[in-house]
C-alpha positions in Angstrom: -7.4 6.7 -3.9 -7.8 4.5 -0.9 -4.8 3.0 0.8 -4.1 0.5 3.6 -0.5 0.7 4.9 0.9 -2.5 6.3 3.0 -3.2 9.4 6.5 -2.8 8.0 5.8 0.8 7.0 5.4 3.7 9.5 2.0 5.3 10.4 3.6 8.6 9.1 3.2 7.2 5.6 -0.6 7.0 6.0 -0.6 10.6 7.3 1.6 11.6 4.3 -1.0 10.1 1.9 -3.9 11.7 3.8 -2.1 15.1 3.6 -2.2 14.7 -0.2 -5.9 14.2 -0.3 -6.1 10.4 -0.3 -8.0 8.1 2.1 -5.3 6.2 3.9 -5.2 4.1 6.9 -2.4 2.3 8.7 -3.1 -1.3 10.0 -2.4 -0.1 13.6 -5.0 2.7 13.3 -7.6 0.1 12.2 -6.6 -2.6 14.7 -5.7 -4.9 11.7 -2.0 -5.4 12.6 -2.5 -9.0 13.8 -4.3 -10.2 10.6 -2.5 -12.7 8.4 -1.7 -11.6 4.8 -4.7 -13.4 3.2 -7.1 -11.8 5.7 -5.6 -8.4 5.3 -5.8 -8.7 1.5 -9.4 -9.7 1.7 -10.2 -6.8 3.9 -8.4 -4.4 1.6 -10.4 -5.8 -1.4 -13.6 -5.5 0.5 -12.8 -1.8 1.3 -11.4 -1.1 -2.2 -8.1 -0.2 -0.7 -4.6 -0.5 -2.2 -2.3 -2.5 0.0 1.0 -0.6 0.6 3.6 -3.0 1.9 7.2 -4.3 1.7 5.8 -7.9 2.0 6.3 -9.8 -1.2 3.6 -12.3 -0.1 1.0 -9.8 -1.4 2.5 -10.1 -4.9 1.4 -13.8 -4.9 -2.1 -12.9 -3.8 -2.7 -10.7 -6.8 -4.1 -12.3 -9.9 -6.0 -15.0 -8.1 -9.4 -15.9 -9.6 -11.9 -13.1 -8.9 -9.2 -11.0 -7.4 -9.7 -7.2 -7.5 -6.9 -6.3 -5.1 -4.2 -3.7 -5.9 -0.7 -3.7 -4.4 1.9 -1.0 -4.0 5.1 -3.0 -3.4 7.6 -0.9 -1.6 11.0 -2.4 -2.5 13.2 0.2 -0.8 15.7 -1.2 1.7 15.6 -0.2 5.3 15.7 3.6 5.4 14.7 6.4 7.7 11.1 7.7 7.5 12.2 11.0 5.8 14.0 9.0 3.1 10.9 6.8 2.6 8.6 9.8 2.3 11.1 11.5 -0.1 11.0 8.4 -2.3 7.2 8.5 -2.3 7.2 12.2 -3.0 9.5 11.8 -6.0 7.5 8.9 -7.5 3.9 9.5 -6.4 2.5 11.0 -9.6 3.8 8.0 -11.5 2.4 5.6 -8.9 -1.1 7.2 -9.1 -1.0 7.2 -12.9 -0.1 3.5 -13.0 -3.0 2.6 -10.8 -5.3 5.0 -12.8 -4.3 3.1 -15.9 -5.5 -0.2 -14.5 -2.3 -1.7 -13.2 -2.9 -3.9 -10.1 0.7 -4.1 -9.0 3.0 -1.1 -8.8 6.5 -1.1 -7.5 8.4 1.7 -5.7 12.1 0.9 -6.1 
């Protein structure tokens, strides 16, 4: 899978995803950190990437006409990076399966 990790999440999450064999980039790595949400969403769709973010605004961008975007909504509260990565580790197989089944929005709670 191809992921684009948004500003509110650490670059270590993109590294964690890459270490599991996925194509993952952080917005800072790509110089996309100043883009507004619509532009970032359009970029992710053009690159066939799943947006990984805590930003609820992406939820409202899904389902628009001709929308092909996918969104992994991280709904965890503020936590340390190790707790964030532990939550991803515990749920990642389920997340992948949900996207593989065709879901466009998946929540990590």
